[in-house]
C-alpha positions in Angstrom: 117.2 39.1 48.7 117.1 35.5 48.0 120.4 33.7 48.4 122.0 31.3 45.7 122.2 27.9 47.4 125.6 26.2 46.7 127.3 23.0 47.3 131.0 22.9 47.4 133.1 20.0 46.2 136.8 19.8 47.0 139.0 17.2 48.6 140.9 20.1 50.6 139.1 21.1 53.8 141.1 24.4 54.1 139.9 25.4 50.6 136.5 24.6 51.2 136.6 26.4 54.6 138.1 29.5 52.7 135.5 29.5 50.1 132.7 29.4 52.6 134.3 32.2 54.4 134.4 34.4 51.1 130.6 33.5 50.2 129.3 34.3 53.6 130.8 37.8 53.7 129.0 38.6 50.3 125.6 37.8 51.8 124.4 36.6 48.3 125.3 32.8 48.6 124.5 30.0 50.9 126.5 27.0 51.3 124.1 24.3 52.0 126.4 21.5 51.7 130.1 20.2 51.1 132.0 16.9 50.3 135.3 15.5 49.0 134.6 13.1 46.3 132.6 13.0 43.0 130.4 10.1 44.0 129.3 11.8 47.3 128.8 15.2 45.1 126.3 13.3 42.9 124.4 12.1 46.0 124.3 15.3 47.9 123.1 17.3 44.8 120.2 15.0 44.2 119.3 15.3 47.9 119.8 19.2 48.2 119.1 20.5 44.9 121.5 23.5 45.1 121.3 26.2 42.3 125.2 26.0 41.9 127.9 23.5 42.5 131.5 24.8 43.0 133.5 21.7 41.6 137.2 20.8 41.7 138.5 18.8 38.8 141.1 16.8 40.4 139.1 15.0 43.3 139.4 11.2 44.4 137.7 8.3 42.5 135.1 9.9 40.0 136.7 13.2 39.2 135.1 16.6 38.7 134.3 16.2 34.9 132.7 12.9 35.5 130.8 14.1 38.6 129.5 17.0 36.5 128.1 14.7 33.6 126.4 12.6 36.4 125.2 15.5 38.4 123.3 17.2 35.2 121.6 13.6 34.4 119.8 13.9 37.6 119.6 17.6 38.3 119.7 19.4 34.9 118.7 22.7 36.4 121.8 22.8 38.7 124.7 25.0 37.4 128.2 23.7 37.8 131.1 26.1 38.2 134.6 24.3 37.7 137.3 25.7 40.0 140.7 24.3 38.9 144.5 25.0 39.3 144.8 23.9 35.8 144.3 26.1 32.7 145.3 23.8 29.9 143.2 23.4 26.9 142.3 19.8 27.6 140.7 20.6 31.1 138.9 23.7 29.9 137.5 22.0 26.9 136.5 18.8 29.0 134.7 20.9 31.4 132.7 22.8 29.0 131.7 19.7 27.3 130.7 17.9 30.5 128.1 20.6 30.8 129.8 23.0 33.2 128.7 26.7 32.9 132.0 28.4 34.2 135.6 27.5 34.4 137.5 29.5 37.2 141.1 29.3 38.2 141.9 28.8 41.9 144.2 31.7 41.6 141.4 34.0 40.8 140.4 36.9 43.0 137.4 36.8 45.5 135.7 39.3 43.1 136.2 37.1 40.0 134.7 34.1 41.7 131.7 36.1 43.0 131.1 37.5 39.6 131.3 34.0 38.2 128.7 32.6 40.5 126.5 35.6 39.8 126.8 35.0 36.0 126.2 31.3 36.3 123.1 31.6 38.7 121.6 34.0 36.0 121.9 31.3 33.6 124.9 32.8 31.9 128.4 31.4 31.3 131.9 32.5 32.6 135.6 31.9 31.8 138.5 33.2 33.9 139.9 36.1 32.2 143.2 34.3 31.9 141.6 31.3 30.3 139.5 33.3 27.9 142.6 35.5 26.7 144.5 32.6 25.9 141.9 30.7 23.9 141.2 34.0 22.0 144.9 34.3 21.3 144.9 30.7 20.1 141.9 31.3 17.7 143.6 34.3 16.4 146.7 32.5 15.5 144.8 29.7 14.0 145.6 27.0 16.5 142.3 25.8 17.2 141.6 23.9 13.8 139.9 20.3 14.2 142.3 17.6 14.9 142.4 14.1 13.5 140.2 11.7 15.5 141.8 9.9 18.4 141.6 6.3 19.2 139.6 7.1 22.3 137.0 8.7 20.3 135.5 5.3 19.9 134.9 4.7 23.6 131.6 5.4 25.3 131.6 8.0 28.2 131.6 5.0 30.6 134.4 3.2 29.0 136.6 6.5 29.1 135.7 6.7 32.9 136.8 3.1 33.5 139.9 3.6 31.3 140.9 6.7 33.5 140.4 4.8 36.9 142.5 1.6 35.3 145.2 3.9 34.3 145.3 5.5 37.9 146.0 2.0 39.4 142.4 1.0 40.5 141.5 -2.6 40.4 138.2 -4.0 38.9 136.9 -4.3 42.2 137.9 -0.7 43.4 136.3 0.5 40.1 133.1 -1.4 40.7 132.7 0.1 44.1 133.4 3.7 43.0 131.1 3.4 40.0 128.4 1.4 41.6 128.9 -1.4 38.9 129.1 -5.1 39.1 132.7 -6.5 39.0 132.0 -8.5 36.0 130.6 -5.4 34.0 134.0 -3.6 34.8 136.0 -6.6 33.7 133.7 -6.6 30.5 134.4 -2.8 30.0 138.2 -3.6 30.3 138.0 -6.5 27.6 135.9 -4.4 25.3 138.4 -1.4 25.6 141.5 -3.6 25.1 139.9 -5.0 21.8 138.8 -1.4 20.4 142.1 0.1 21.3 144.1 -2.9 20.1 146.2 -3.3 23.4 146.8 -6.6 25.3 147.2 -5.3 28.9 146.6 -2.8 31.6 149.9 -1.2 30.8 148.8 -0.5 27.3 145.6 1.0 28.4 147.4 3.1 30.9 149.9 4.4 28.2 147.2 5.4 25.7 145.2 7.3 28.6 148.2 9.4 29.5 149.0 10.2 26.0 145.2 11.3 25.3 145.5 13.5 28.7 142.7 11.5 30.2 144.5 11.5 33.6 147.4 13.3 35.3 148.1 10.5 37.6 149.7 7.6 36.2 149.8 4.3 38.2 152.9 2.9 39.6 154.5 0.0 37.8 153.2 -2.4 40.6 149.9 -1.1 40.4 149.6 -1.2 36.5 150.5 -4.9 36.9 147.3 -5.7 38.8 144.7 -6.8 36.6 142.0 -7.5 39.1 
């Protein structure tokens, strides 16, 4: 039986080791690579071309959602399974919109994870039962109607990416290094976003990013004051 080749992306070594142990026992999966950051994940997938990537959402720098988008640009046949401790609507919807084929909670059982991997490897989609039950309940209650457009809807995917990093306290130089962009390009993005969002400083950008649920990690007041 041919094993499904997998790359694991998570910034906690203990969790990666645990996943490898679970998958090794099953005999159906082969972990061919692992890394801690979104940027490394994109490079690793381009090199190894695995069938499936197990991706955490909250990883340093380029987060799991953004890394998924980048991975699928370069490796459209690779399937991404998001593994997260968060089960809120924003996280789930963002993951699916990014192109991920599955959303599994970290509190899921070993059996659920393996079933999700099998489903995704076959070309299907999978949501943890707790997540799918909650979304079904919301639909039945009529809570899923379309919401009014948000200010951030006018931003491009790259602008939203830069906005999140700004909100997390990164300087233009740090963002340029993370996203492999020129520092002047990043500064140009910041100016364009301020104009589009009608704010005058980083603190204003940060406030909007937090209100929109773009990040869970606000910058400190000192970091927010750093414009460059």
